[in-house]
mmCIF file as gemmi writes it, N, C-alpha and C atoms, coordinates in Angstrom:
data_model
loop_
_atom_site.group_PDB
_atom_site.id
_atom_site.type_symbol
_atom_site.label_atom_id
_atom_site.label_alt_id
_atom_site.label_comp_id
_atom_site.label_asym_id
_atom_site.label_entity_id
_atom_site.label_seq_id
_atom_site.pdbx_PDB_ins_code
_atom_site.Cartn_x
_atom_site.Cartn_y
_atom_site.Cartn_z
_atom_site.occupancy
_atom_site.B_iso_or_equiv
_atom_site.pdbx_formal_charge
_atom_site.auth_seq_id
_atom_site.auth_asym_id
_atom_site.pdbx_PDB_model_num
ATOM 1 N N . UNK Axp A 1 ? 0.894 -0.931 -0.232 1 0 ? 1 A 1
ATOM 2 C CA . UNK Axp A 1 ? -0.257 0.05 0.084 1 0 ? 1 A 1
ATOM 3 C C . UNK Axp A 1 ? 0.98 1.054 -0.704 1 0 ? 1 A 1
ATOM 4 N N . UNK Axp A 2 ? 0.831 1.934 -0.507 1 0 ? 2 A 1
ATOM 5 C CA . UNK Axp A 2 ? 1.476 3.694 -0.986 1 0 ? 2 A 1
ATOM 6 C C . UNK Axp A 2 ? 0.383 4.915 -0.169 1 0 ? 2 A 1
ATOM 7 N N . UNK Axp A 3 ? 1.227 5.424 0.427 1 0 ? 3 A 1
ATOM 8 C CA . UNK Axp A 3 ? 0.555 6.355 1.359 1 0 ? 3 A 1
ATOM 9 C C . UNK Axp A 3 ? 1.68 7.764 0.626 1 0 ? 3 A 1
ATOM 10 N N . UNK Axp A 4 ? 0.926 8.465 0.339 1 0 ? 4 A 1
ATOM 11 C CA . UNK Axp A 4 ? 0.845 10.046 -0.586 1 0 ? 4 A 1
ATOM 12 C C . UNK Axp A 4 ? 0.414 11.363 1.37 1 0 ? 4 A 1
ATOM 13 N N . UNK Axp A 5 ? 1.384 11.514 1.785 1 0 ? 5 A 1
ATOM 14 C CA . UNK Axp A 5 ? 0.779 13.085 2.602 1 0 ? 5 A 1
ATOM 15 C C . UNK Axp A 5 ? 0.324 14.047 1.898 1 0 ? 5 A 1
ATOM 16 N N . UNK Axp A 6 ? -0.453 15.026 1.433 1 0 ? 6 A 1
ATOM 17 C CA . UNK Axp A 6 ? -1.084 15.628 1.397 1 0 ? 6 A 1
ATOM 18 C C . UNK Axp A 6 ? -0.38 17.447 1.745 1 0 ? 6 A 1
ATOM 19 N N . UNK Axp A 7 ? -0.776 18.395 0.946 1 0 ? 7 A 1
ATOM 20 C CA . UNK Axp A 7 ? -1.006 19.687 1.263 1 0 ? 7 A 1
ATOM 21 C C . UNK Axp A 7 ? 0.974 19.116 1.926 1 0 ? 7 A 1
ATOM 22 N N . UNK Axp A 8 ? 1.402 20.377 2.999 1 0 ? 8 A 1
ATOM 23 C CA . UNK Axp A 8 ? 2.589 20.73 4.168 1 0 ? 8 A 1
ATOM 24 C C . UNK Axp A 8 ? 3.028 19.749 4.685 1 0 ? 8 A 1
ATOM 25 N N . UNK Axp A 9 ? 2.582 18.266 4.513 1 0 ? 9 A 1
ATOM 26 C CA . UNK Axp A 9 ? 2.945 17.378 5.49 1 0 ? 9 A 1
ATOM 27 C C . UNK Axp A 9 ? 3.623 16.546 4.651 1 0 ? 9 A 1
ATOM 28 N N . UNK Axp A 10 ? 4.525 14.948 5.582 1 0 ? 10 A 1
ATOM 29 C CA . UNK Axp A 10 ? 5.793 14.306 5.701 1 0 ? 10 A 1
ATOM 30 C C . UNK Axp A 10 ? 5.582 13.31 5.715 1 0 ? 10 A 1
ATOM 31 N N . UNK Axp A 11 ? 5.674 12.191 5.48 1 0 ? 11 A 1
ATOM 32 C CA . UNK Axp A 11 ? 5.589 10.421 6.024 1 0 ? 11 A 1
ATOM 33 C C . UNK Axp A 11 ? 6.869 10.18 6.265 1 0 ? 11 A 1
ATOM 34 N N . UNK Axp A 12 ? 7.26 10.059 7.074 1 0 ? 12 A 1
ATOM 35 C CA . UNK Axp A 12 ? 8.693 9.774 7.843 1 0 ? 12 A 1
ATOM 36 C C . UNK Axp A 12 ? 7.772 8.522 8.772 1 0 ? 12 A 1
ATOM 37 N N . UNK Axp A 13 ? 9.281 7.553 8.238 1 0 ? 13 A 1
ATOM 38 C CA . UNK Axp A 13 ? 9.843 6.477 9.955 1 0 ? 13 A 1
ATOM 39 C C . UNK Axp A 13 ? 11.023 6.675 10.698 1 0 ? 13 A 1
ATOM 40 N N . UNK Axp A 14 ? 10.293 6.963 12.054 1 0 ? 14 A 1
ATOM 41 C CA . UNK Axp A 14 ? 11.855 7.402 12.556 1 0 ? 14 A 1
ATOM 42 C C . UNK Axp A 14 ? 12.728 6.383 12.21 1 0 ? 14 A 1
ATOM 43 N N . UNK Axp A 15 ? 13.739 6.673 12.641 1 0 ? 15 A 1
ATOM 44 C CA . UNK Axp A 15 ? 14.977 6.312 13.024 1 0 ? 15 A 1
ATOM 45 C C . UNK Axp A 15 ? 15.004 5.684 13.986 1 0 ? 15 A 1
ATOM 46 N N . UNK Axp A 16 ? 15.248 4.854 15.007 1 0 ? 16 A 1
ATOM 47 C CA . UNK Axp A 16 ? 14.951 3.727 16.417 1 0 ? 16 A 1
ATOM 48 C C . UNK Axp A 16 ? 16.818 3.308 17.005 1 0 ? 16 A 1
ATOM 49 N N . UNK Axp A 17 ? 17.404 3.943 17.838 1 0 ? 17 A 1
ATOM 50 C CA . UNK Axp A 17 ? 18.836 3.1 18.03 1 0 ? 17 A 1
ATOM 51 C C . UNK Axp A 17 ? 18.73 2.829 19.694 1 0 ? 17 A 1
ATOM 52 N N . UNK Axp A 18 ? 19.261 1.674 18.769 1 0 ? 18 A 1
ATOM 53 C CA . UNK Axp A 18 ? 19.416 0.686 20.294 1 0 ? 18 A 1
ATOM 54 C C . UNK Axp A 18 ? 19.833 1.3 22 1 0 ? 18 A 1
ATOM 55 N N . UNK Axp A 19 ? 19.103 1.623 23.071 1 0 ? 19 A 1
ATOM 56 C CA . UNK Axp A 19 ? 20.43 2.219 23.831 1 0 ? 19 A 1
ATOM 57 C C . UNK Axp A 19 ? 20.859 1.063 24.95 1 0 ? 19 A 1
ATOM 58 N N . UNK Axp A 20 ? 21.803 1.168 25.357 1 0 ? 20 A 1
ATOM 59 C CA . UNK Axp A 20 ? 22.542 0.068 26.134 1 0 ? 20 A 1
ATOM 60 C C . UNK Axp A 20 ? 23.152 1.154 27.057 1 0 ? 20 A 1
ATOM 61 N N . UNK Axp A 21 ? 23.365 1.065 28.323 1 0 ? 21 A 1
ATOM 62 C CA . UNK Axp A 21 ? 24.008 1.017 29.708 1 0 ? 21 A 1
ATOM 63 C C . UNK Axp A 21 ? 25.241 0.141 29.68 1 0 ? 21 A 1
ATOM 64 N N . UNK Axp A 22 ? 25.901 0.097 29.614 1 0 ? 22 A 1
ATOM 65 C CA . UNK Axp A 22 ? 27.398 -0.98 30.113 1 0 ? 22 A 1
ATOM 66 C C . UNK Axp A 22 ? 26.268 -2.479 29.31 1 0 ? 22 A 1
ATOM 67 N N . UNK Axp A 23 ? 26.088 -3.123 29.936 1 0 ? 23 A 1
ATOM 68 C CA . UNK Axp A 23 ? 26.158 -4.157 29.305 1 0 ? 23 A 1
ATOM 69 C C . UNK Axp A 23 ? 24.365 -4.676 29.341 1 0 ? 23 A 1
ATOM 70 N N . UNK Axp A 24 ? 23.874 -3.43 29.716 1 0 ? 24 A 1
ATOM 71 C CA . UNK Axp A 24 ? 22.032 -4.008 30.523 1 0 ? 24 A 1
ATOM 72 C C . UNK Axp A 24 ? 21.671 -2.597 29.07 1 0 ? 24 A 1
ATOM 73 N N . UNK Axp A 25 ? 20.74 -3.94 28.519 1 0 ? 25 A 1
ATOM 74 C CA . UNK Axp A 25 ? 19.923 -3.18 27.142 1 0 ? 25 A 1
ATOM 75 C C . UNK Axp A 25 ? 18.378 -1.808 27.773 1 0 ? 25 A 1
ATOM 76 N N . UNK Axp A 26 ? 18.295 -0.962 27.765 1 0 ? 26 A 1
ATOM 77 C CA . UNK Axp A 26 ? 17.813 -0.19 28.097 1 0 ? 26 A 1
ATOM 78 C C . UNK Axp A 26 ? 16.739 -0.725 27.336 1 0 ? 26 A 1
ATOM 79 N N . UNK Axp A 27 ? 14.415 -0.988 27.521 1 0 ? 27 A 1
ATOM 80 C CA . UNK Axp A 27 ? 13.622 -1.717 27.05 1 0 ? 27 A 1
ATOM 81 C C . UNK Axp A 27 ? 13.078 -0.823 26.265 1 0 ? 27 A 1
ATOM 82 N N . UNK Axp A 28 ? 12.132 -0.595 25.75 1 0 ? 28 A 1
ATOM 83 C CA . UNK Axp A 28 ? 11.356 -0.201 24.951 1 0 ? 28 A 1
ATOM 84 C C . UNK Axp A 28 ? 10.646 1.064 25.338 1 0 ? 28 A 1
ATOM 85 N N . UNK Axp A 29 ? 9.665 0.506 27.123 1 0 ? 29 A 1
ATOM 86 C CA . UNK Axp A 29 ? 8.844 1.25 27.578 1 0 ? 29 A 1
ATOM 87 C C . UNK Axp A 29 ? 9.912 2.923 28.266 1 0 ? 29 A 1
ATOM 88 N N . UNK Axp A 30 ? 11.409 2.904 28.074 1 0 ? 30 A 1
ATOM 89 C CA . UNK Axp A 30 ? 11.839 3.183 29.247 1 0 ? 30 A 1
ATOM 90 C C . UNK Axp A 30 ? 12.567 4.688 27.636 1 0 ? 30 A 1
ATOM 91 N N . UNK Axp A 31 ? 12.849 4.602 26.904 1 0 ? 31 A 1
ATOM 92 C CA . UNK Axp A 31 ? 13.18 4.729 25.927 1 0 ? 31 A 1
ATOM 93 C C . UNK Axp A 31 ? 12.504 6.123 25.539 1 0 ? 31 A 1
ATOM 94 N N . UNK Axp A 32 ? 13.181 7.123 25.093 1 0 ? 32 A 1
ATOM 95 C CA . UNK Axp A 32 ? 12.859 8.724 24.287 1 0 ? 32 A 1
ATOM 96 C C . UNK Axp A 32 ? 11.993 8.127 22.539 1 0 ? 32 A 1
ATOM 97 N N . UNK Axp A 33 ? 11.08 8.896 22.391 1 0 ? 33 A 1
ATOM 98 C CA . UNK Axp A 33 ? 10.725 8.251 21.593 1 0 ? 33 A 1
ATOM 99 C C . UNK Axp A 33 ? 11.584 9.013 20.946 1 0 ? 33 A 1
ATOM 100 N N . UNK Axp A 34 ? 11.844 8.735 19.022 1 0 ? 34 A 1
ATOM 101 C CA . UNK Axp A 34 ? 12.681 9.418 18.133 1 0 ? 34 A 1
ATOM 102 C C . UNK Axp A 34 ? 12.658 10.215 17.764 1 0 ? 34 A 1
ATOM 103 N N . UNK Axp A 35 ? 13.996 10.762 17.926 1 0 ? 35 A 1
ATOM 104 C CA . UNK Axp A 35 ? 13.409 12.01 17.266 1 0 ? 35 A 1
ATOM 105 C C . UNK Axp A 35 ? 14.567 13.13 15.627 1 0 ? 35 A 1
ATOM 106 N N . UNK Axp A 36 ? 14.439 11.329 15.211 1 0 ? 36 A 1
ATOM 107 C CA . UNK Axp A 36 ? 15.124 11.452 13.474 1 0 ? 36 A 1
ATOM 108 C C . UNK Axp A 36 ? 14.733 10.405 13.278 1 0 ? 36 A 1
ATOM 109 N N . UNK Axp A 37 ? 13.966 11.291 11.591 1 0 ? 37 A 1
ATOM 110 C CA . UNK Axp A 37 ? 13.977 10.002 11.067 1 0 ? 37 A 1
ATOM 111 C C . UNK Axp A 37 ? 13.951 10.303 9.692 1 0 ? 37 A 1
ATOM 112 N N . UNK Axp A 38 ? 13.526 8.86 9 1 0 ? 38 A 1
ATOM 113 C CA . UNK Axp A 38 ? 14.278 8.728 7.275 1 0 ? 38 A 1
ATOM 114 C C . UNK Axp A 38 ? 12.549 9.36 6.262 1 0 ? 38 A 1
ATOM 115 N N . UNK Axp A 39 ? 12.835 10.03 5.481 1 0 ? 39 A 1
ATOM 116 C CA . UNK Axp A 39 ? 11.736 10.254 4.364 1 0 ? 39 A 1
ATOM 117 C C . UNK Axp A 39 ? 11.226 9.559 3.794 1 0 ? 39 A 1
ATOM 118 N N . UNK Axp A 40 ? 10.067 9.209 3.624 1 0 ? 40 A 1
ATOM 119 C CA . UNK Axp A 40 ? 9.088 8.077 3.118 1 0 ? 40 A 1
ATOM 120 C C . UNK Axp A 40 ? 8.514 8.768 1.561 1 0 ? 40 A 1
ATOM 121 N N . UNK Axp A 41 ? 7.891 9.419 2.103 1 0 ? 41 A 1
ATOM 122 C CA . UNK Axp A 41 ? 7.33 10.785 0.783 1 0 ? 41 A 1
ATOM 123 C C . UNK Axp A 41 ? 7.68 11.596 1.149 1 0 ? 41 A 1
ATOM 124 N N . UNK Axp A 42 ? 6.647 12.78 0.788 1 0 ? 42 A 1
ATOM 125 C CA . UNK Axp A 42 ? 6.893 14.401 0.214 1 0 ? 42 A 1
ATOM 126 C C . UNK Axp A 42 ? 4.929 15.105 0.309 1 0 ? 42 A 1
ATOM 127 N N . UNK Axp A 43 ? 4.978 15.511 0.436 1 0 ? 43 A 1
ATOM 128 C CA . UNK Axp A 43 ? 3.154 16.066 0.517 1 0 ? 43 A 1
ATOM 129 C C . UNK Axp A 43 ? 3.358 16.265 -0.945 1 0 ? 43 A 1
ATOM 130 N N . UNK Axp A 44 ? 2.26 17.572 -0.917 1 0 ? 44 A 1
ATOM 131 C CA . UNK Axp A 44 ? 1.823 18.16 -2.281 1 0 ? 44 A 1
ATOM 132 C C . UNK Axp A 44 ? 2.195 19.698 -2.374 1 0 ? 44 A 1
ATOM 133 N N . UNK Axp A 45 ? 2.821 19.911 -1.483 1 0 ? 45 A 1
ATOM 134 C CA . UNK Axp A 45 ? 3.113 21.249 -1.003 1 0 ? 45 A 1
ATOM 135 C C . UNK Axp A 45 ? 4.648 21.626 -2.492 1 0 ? 45 A 1
ATOM 136 N N . UNK Axp A 46 ? 4.544 22.208 -3.579 1 0 ? 46 A 1
ATOM 137 C CA . UNK Axp A 46 ? 5.304 22.673 -3.894 1 0 ? 46 A 1
ATOM 138 C C . UNK Axp A 46 ? 7.111 23.244 -3.425 1 0 ? 46 A 1
ATOM 139 N N . UNK Axp A 47 ? 6.355 24.454 -2.251 1 0 ? 47 A 1
ATOM 140 C CA . UNK Axp A 47 ? 7.756 25.059 -1.408 1 0 ? 47 A 1
ATOM 141 C C . UNK Axp A 47 ? 8.951 23.384 -0.826 1 0 ? 47 A 1
ATOM 142 N N . UNK Axp A 48 ? 7.926 22.743 -0.167 1 0 ? 48 A 1
ATOM 143 C CA . UNK Axp A 48 ? 8.486 22 0.677 1 0 ? 48 A 1
ATOM 144 C C . UNK Axp A 48 ? 8.906 21.335 -0.379 1 0 ? 48 A 1
ATOM 145 N N . UNK Axp A 49 ? 8.72 20.564 -1.31 1 0 ? 49 A 1
ATOM 146 C CA . UNK Axp A 49 ? 9.412 19.621 -2.097 1 0 ? 49 A 1
ATOM 147 C C . UNK Axp A 49 ? 10.379 20.033 -2.838 1 0 ? 49 A 1
ATOM 148 N N . UNK Axp A 50 ? 10.409 20.966 -2.791 1 0 ? 50 A 1
ATOM 149 C CA . UNK Axp A 50 ? 12.637 21.849 -3.22 1 0 ? 50 A 1
ATOM 150 C C . UNK Axp A 50 ? 13.121 21.551 -1.969 1 0 ? 50 A 1
ATOM 151 N N . UNK Axp A 51 ? 12.516 21.228 -0.498 1 0 ? 51 A 1
ATOM 152 C CA . UNK Axp A 51 ? 13.56 22.052 0.11 1 0 ? 51 A 1
ATOM 153 C C . UNK Axp A 51 ? 13.494 19.982 1.026 1 0 ? 51 A 1
ATOM 154 N N . UNK Axp A 52 ? 12.374 19.143 0.984 1 0 ? 52 A 1
ATOM 155 C CA . UNK Axp A 52 ? 13.035 17.991 1.149 1 0 ? 52 A 1
ATOM 156 C C . UNK Axp A 52 ? 12.427 17.249 0.283 1 0 ? 52 A 1
ATOM 157 N N . UNK Axp A 53 ? 12.747 15.333 0.408 1 0 ? 53 A 1
ATOM 158 C CA . UNK Axp A 53 ? 13.237 15.102 -0.494 1 0 ? 53 A 1
ATOM 159 C C . UNK Axp A 53 ? 13.048 13.776 -0.291 1 0 ? 53 A 1
ATOM 160 N N . UNK Axp A 54 ? 11.897 12.282 -0.447 1 0 ? 54 A 1
ATOM 161 C CA . UNK Axp A 54 ? 12.62 10.709 -0.406 1 0 ? 54 A 1
ATOM 162 C C . UNK Axp A 54 ? 14.306 10.59 0.016 1 0 ? 54 A 1
ATOM 163 N N . UNK Axp A 55 ? 13.415 9.83 1.484 1 0 ? 55 A 1
ATOM 164 C CA . UNK Axp A 55 ? 15.449 9.601 1.507 1 0 ? 55 A 1
ATOM 165 C C . UNK Axp A 55 ? 16.463 10.703 2.348 1 0 ? 55 A 1
ATOM 166 N N . UNK Axp A 56 ? 15.566 11.298 2.624 1 0 ? 56 A 1
ATOM 167 C CA . UNK Axp A 56 ? 16.179 12.934 3.285 1 0 ? 56 A 1
ATOM 168 C C . UNK Axp A 56 ? 16.096 11.995 4.614 1 0 ? 56 A 1
ATOM 169 N N . UNK Axp A 57 ? 17.18 12.478 5.774 1 0 ? 57 A 1
ATOM 170 C CA . UNK Axp A 57 ? 16.561 12.615 7.176 1 0 ? 57 A 1
ATOM 171 C C . UNK Axp A 57 ? 17.052 13.754 7.943 1 0 ? 57 A 1
ATOM 172 N N . UNK Axp A 58 ? 15.752 13.655 8.67 1 0 ? 58 A 1
ATOM 173 C CA . UNK Axp A 58 ? 15.214 15.286 8.885 1 0 ? 58 A 1
ATOM 174 C C . UNK Axp A 58 ? 14.907 14.499 11.06 1 0 ? 58 A 1
ATOM 175 N N . UNK Axp A 59 ? 15.041 15.847 11.507 1 0 ? 59 A 1
ATOM 176 C CA . UNK Axp A 59 ? 15.03 16.291 12.628 1 0 ? 59 A 1
ATOM 177 C C . UNK Axp A 59 ? 13.749 16.708 13.091 1 0 ? 59 A 1
ATOM 178 N N . UNK Axp A 60 ? 12.551 15.705 13.619 1 0 ? 60 A 1
ATOM 179 C CA . UNK Axp A 60 ? 11.321 16.855 14.419 1 0 ? 60 A 1
ATOM 180 C C . UNK Axp A 60 ? 12.015 17.11 15.729 1 0 ? 60 A 1
ATOM 181 N N . UNK Axp A 61 ? 10.638 17.651 16.863 1 0 ? 61 A 1
ATOM 182 C CA . UNK Axp A 61 ? 10.211 17.996 17.648 1 0 ? 61 A 1
ATOM 183 C C . UNK Axp A 61 ? 9.746 16.323 18.826 1 0 ? 61 A 1
ATOM 184 N N . UNK Axp A 62 ? 10.276 16.234 19.236 1 0 ? 62 A 1
ATOM 185 C CA . UNK Axp A 62 ? 9.399 14.685 20.892 1 0 ? 62 A 1
ATOM 186 C C . UNK Axp A 62 ? 8.154 14.937 20.313 1 0 ? 62 A 1
ATOM 187 N N . UNK Axp A 63 ? 7.322 14.685 20.559 1 0 ? 63 A 1
ATOM 188 C CA . UNK Axp A 63 ? 5.743 15.145 20.731 1 0 ? 63 A 1
ATOM 189 C C . UNK Axp A 63 ? 5.088 15.732 19.4 1 0 ? 63 A 1
ATOM 190 N N . UNK Axp A 64 ? 5.693 15.689 17.9 1 0 ? 64 A 1
ATOM 191 C CA . UNK Axp A 64 ? 5.145 15.401 16.818 1 0 ? 64 A 1
ATOM 192 C C . UNK Axp A 64 ? 4.763 14.709 16.274 1 0 ? 64 A 1
ATOM 193 N N . UNK Axp A 65 ? 3.676 15.026 15.38 1 0 ? 65 A 1
ATOM 194 C CA . UNK Axp A 65 ? 3.003 14.037 14.271 1 0 ? 65 A 1
ATOM 195 C C . UNK Axp A 65 ? 2.266 13.472 14.309 1 0 ? 65 A 1
ATOM 196 N N . UNK Axp A 66 ? 1.556 11.96 13.946 1 0 ? 66 A 1
ATOM 197 C CA . UNK Axp A 66 ? 0.688 11.909 14.281 1 0 ? 66 A 1
ATOM 198 C C . UNK Axp A 66 ? 1.179 10.091 13.734 1 0 ? 66 A 1
ATOM 199 N N . UNK Axp A 67 ? 1.423 8.84 14.343 1 0 ? 67 A 1
ATOM 200 C CA . UNK Axp A 67 ? 1.827 7.703 14.213 1 0 ? 67 A 1
ATOM 201 C C . UNK Axp A 67 ? 0.229 6.867 14.159 1 0 ? 67 A 1
ATOM 202 N N . UNK Axp A 68 ? 1.649 6.072 12.872 1 0 ? 68 A 1
ATOM 203 C CA . UNK Axp A 68 ? 0.778 5.268 12.823 1 0 ? 68 A 1
ATOM 204 C C . UNK Axp A 68 ? 1.871 3.883 12.341 1 0 ? 68 A 1
ATOM 205 N N . UNK Axp A 69 ? 0.605 2.627 12.155 1 0 ? 69 A 1
ATOM 206 C CA . UNK Axp A 69 ? 1.803 1.501 11.462 1 0 ? 69 A 1
ATOM 207 C C . UNK Axp A 69 ? 0.857 1.337 9.717 1 0 ? 69 A 1
ATOM 208 N N . UNK Axp A 70 ? 2.235 0.885 9.533 1 0 ? 70 A 1
ATOM 209 C CA . UNK Axp A 70 ? 1.325 0.587 7.828 1 0 ? 70 A 1
ATOM 210 C C . UNK Axp A 70 ? 2.182 -0.96 7.669 1 0 ? 70 A 1
ATOM 211 N N . UNK Axp A 71 ? 1.517 -1.91 8.194 1 0 ? 71 A 1
ATOM 212 C CA . UNK Axp A 71 ? 2.172 -3.481 7.648 1 0 ? 71 A 1
ATOM 213 C C . UNK Axp A 71 ? 3.375 -3.434 7.747 1 0 ? 71 A 1
ATOM 214 N N . UNK Axp A 72 ? 2.997 -3.146 9.418 1 0 ? 72 A 1
ATOM 215 C CA . UNK Axp A 72 ? 4.616 -3.932 10.316 1 0 ? 72 A 1
ATOM 216 C C . UNK Axp A 72 ? 5.256 -2.617 10.423 1 0 ? 72 A 1
ATOM 217 N N . UNK Axp A 73 ? 5.115 -1.634 10.126 1 0 ? 73 A 1
ATOM 218 C CA . UNK Axp A 73 ? 6.204 -0.726 9.788 1 0 ? 73 A 1
ATOM 219 C C . UNK Axp A 73 ? 5.491 0.542 10.402 1 0 ? 73 A 1
ATOM 220 N N . UNK Axp A 74 ? 6.018 1.463 11.635 1 0 ? 74 A 1
ATOM 221 C CA . UNK Axp A 74 ? 5.958 2.004 12.418 1 0 ? 74 A 1
ATOM 222 C C . UNK Axp A 74 ? 6.454 3.254 11.9 1 0 ? 74 A 1
ATOM 223 N N . UNK Axp A 75 ? 5.55 4.257 11.633 1 0 ? 75 A 1
ATOM 224 C CA . UNK Axp A 75 ? 5.085 5.655 10.059 1 0 ? 75 A 1
ATOM 225 C C . UNK Axp A 75 ? 4.913 7.118 11.171 1 0 ? 75 A 1
ATOM 226 N N . UNK Axp A 76 ? 5.117 8.142 11.164 1 0 ? 76 A 1
ATOM 227 C CA . UNK Axp A 76 ? 4.636 9.654 11.241 1 0 ? 76 A 1
ATOM 228 C C . UNK Axp A 76 ? 4.6 10.611 10.264 1 0 ? 76 A 1
ATOM 229 N N . UNK Axp A 77 ? 2.929 11.147 10.044 1 0 ? 77 A 1
ATOM 230 C CA . UNK Axp A 77 ? 3.405 11.972 9.734 1 0 ? 77 A 1
ATOM 231 C C . UNK Axp A 77 ? 3.601 12.493 10.332 1 0 ? 77 A 1
ATOM 232 N N . UNK Axp A 78 ? 3.904 14.304 9.748 1 0 ? 78 A 1
ATOM 233 C CA . UNK Axp A 78 ? 4.509 15.883 10.268 1 0 ? 78 A 1
ATOM 234 C C . UNK Axp A 78 ? 4.361 16.705 9.504 1 0 ? 78 A 1
ATOM 235 N N . UNK Axp A 79 ? 3.742 17.289 10.22 1 0 ? 79 A 1
ATOM 236 C CA . UNK Axp A 79 ? 3.406 18.91 9.065 1 0 ? 79 A 1
ATOM 237 C C . UNK Axp A 79 ? 5.061 19.427 9.477 1 0 ? 79 A 1
ATOM 238 N N . UNK Axp A 80 ? 4.981 20.428 7.806 1 0 ? 80 A 1
ATOM 239 C CA . UNK Axp A 80 ? 6.338 21.312 7.899 1 0 ? 80 A 1
ATOM 240 C C . UNK Axp A 80 ? 6.308 21.726 9.339 1 0 ? 80 A 1
ATOM 241 N N . UNK Axp A 81 ? 5.683 22.656 10.152 1 0 ? 81 A 1
ATOM 242 C CA . UNK Axp A 81 ? 5.803 23.464 10.944 1 0 ? 81 A 1
ATOM 243 C C . UNK Axp A 81 ? 6.808 22.288 12.182 1 0 ? 81 A 1
ATOM 244 N N . UNK Axp A 82 ? 6.289 20.992 12.259 1 0 ? 82 A 1
ATOM 245 C CA . UNK Axp A 82 ? 7.2 20.192 13.224 1 0 ? 82 A 1
ATOM 246 C C . UNK Axp A 82 ? 8.394 19.933 12.604 1 0 ? 82 A 1
ATOM 247 N N . UNK Axp A 83 ? 9.034 19.836 11.258 1 0 ? 83 A 1
ATOM 248 C CA . UNK Axp A 83 ? 10.212 19.95 10.986 1 0 ? 83 A 1
ATOM 249 C C . UNK Axp A 83 ? 11.198 20.707 12.146 1 0 ? 83 A 1
ATOM 250 N N . UNK Axp A 84 ? 12.206 20.024 12.305 1 0 ? 84 A 1
ATOM 251 C CA . UNK Axp A 84 ? 13.158 21.782 12.806 1 0 ? 84 A 1
ATOM 252 C C . UNK Axp A 84 ? 14.86 21.748 11.864 1 0 ? 84 A 1
ATOM 253 N N . UNK Axp A 85 ? 14.894 20.108 11.122 1 0 ? 85 A 1
ATOM 254 C CA . UNK Axp A 85 ? 15.995 20.031 10.218 1 0 ? 85 A 1
ATOM 255 C C . UNK Axp A 85 ? 16.127 19.386 9.555 1 0 ? 85 A 1
ATOM 256 N N . UNK Axp A 86 ? 17.24 19.673 8.532 1 0 ? 86 A 1
ATOM 257 C CA . UNK Axp A 86 ? 17.563 18.276 7.716 1 0 ? 86 A 1
ATOM 258 C C . UNK Axp A 86 ? 18.999 18.349 7.306 1 0 ? 86 A 1
ATOM 259 N N . UNK Axp A 87 ? 19.393 16.539 7.838 1 0 ? 87 A 1
ATOM 260 C CA . UNK Axp A 87 ? 20.496 16.312 8.115 1 0 ? 87 A 1
ATOM 261 C C . UNK Axp A 87 ? 21.434 15.782 6.98 1 0 ? 87 A 1
ATOM 262 N N . UNK Axp A 88 ? 22.186 16.97 6.349 1 0 ? 88 A 1
ATOM 263 C CA . UNK Axp A 88 ? 23.757 16.014 5.025 1 0 ? 88 A 1
ATOM 264 C C . UNK Axp A 88 ? 24.385 15.116 5.491 1 0 ? 88 A 1
């Protein structure tokens, strides 16, 4: 299934890092929400399409966006205002 965000929204797959403290792995429930992700699709806003492309890595706010799961993959829909930076 293909998802295309509308207007100034971006579809992002969060990049989760495994966190360890010495030999102890921190459980998922204790981890903070990831704030970096890979862009899967860009909405129809022409200005946004010039700035952000599929495959880019972006940084976003901790509580930003709407989460959902598609075919077992966690995804986020973020608006342009939620994006803070593009990682080069």
